[in-house]
N, C-alpha and C positions, 0 to 999 in steps of 0.2 A: 413846928407848929402846924404846918400844912398836913403832915401825916396824921397828927392827932385829930385834926378836924375831919380828915377823910375816914379814919377809923370810927369816929363818933357818928358821922353821917351814915355810914354803912350799918352800924348797930341800931341807930334810930330807925332807919328804913326797914331793917329786918324786924324790929319790934312792931312797927306799924303793920307790916304785911302779916306777921304772925297773929296780931290781934284781929285784923280784918278777916283773915282766913278762919280763925276760931269763931268769930261772931257769925260769919256767913255759914259755917257748918251747923251752928245751932239754930239760926233764924230763917234760913231759906226753906221754902215749902216742900219740895220733893227731891228725890234722889238725883235727878238729872241736873237740876239747878244747884243743888248742894255739892255736887261733885267738883265744881270749878274752884270753890273757895279753898279747900285743903291742898289742892294741887298748887295753887299760887303761894299758899303759906309755906309749903315745903320748898319749892324752888327758890322763891325770892326771900323768904324769911330765914330759913336755915342756911341757904346759900349766902345771904348777906353776912350772917354771923361767921361763917367759915372763911369768907373772903376777908372780913375785917380781922380775923385772927391771923390769917396768912400775912396780911400787910403788916400788922403789929409785930409778929415774930420776925419778919424779914428786916424791917426798918430798925426796930429797937433792940432786938436780941441777936441780930446777924445770923439768923437761922431760917432756911426756907423749908417749909413743911410740905413734903409731897403727899403725906397722908391726908391732909385737909384738902389738897387739890384733887386727889382721887375721890374723896367723899363728895366734894362739890360736883365733879363731873358725873359721878354715879347718880346723884340726886337729879341733876338736870336731864339725864337720860332716862331714868326709870319712872319719874313722876308722871310724865305724859302717857307712857305705856300702861302704867297701872290705872290711870284714869280711863283710858280707852277700854281696858279689860273690864273694869267695873261697869262702865256704860253699856258694853255689849251684854254682860251678864244681866243687867237690869232690863234691857230690851227683850232678851230671851225669856226672862222670868215673867215679864208682863204679858207675854204672848199666850193666848188661849190655846189649849191643846187642839181644838178643832180647826184652828187656822194654820197649824204646822203641817208640813208635807209628810207623806207616808215614809216609813222607815227604809224602803228600798232605794230611795234617792240618795241616801248618805247625808242628807241635811236634816236638821231639826232634831228634837229630842223625843218626839212621840213615836210609839211603835204600835203595830197591830198585833193582837194576840191571835195567832194562827188557828188555835183550836176553838176559840169562842166566836161570838158574833163579830163580823168585821167592822161593824159600826162602833164597837166599844174599843177604846184606846186605853193603853196603860202607859204611864210615864216611867222612864228609867230613873 
């Protein structure tokens, strides 16, 4: 009975986080605030379903699923990294070309056209 309650609680928690993450993705106003919702939906929503499945299989079927454990660990490791990369891409995309450093520094995306007027920049 305790294991069934645990599996049920994990599934309900995963459903709530999935719903809140989907709602936040649709309703939050801009990219940076919208980024937080699907990350939580992925880690806690899908992770909750996978952990509930692992508990169910181990307790009721006498089988431990390493595949689900690996998927859960992969999600917990990659979701924050993906969110960080999306946030950095958004910050670079929102930057105006005249605020970026010259191409000789190795930073930024703007470059000078050597043959044209140095005040004109082109983007790669």
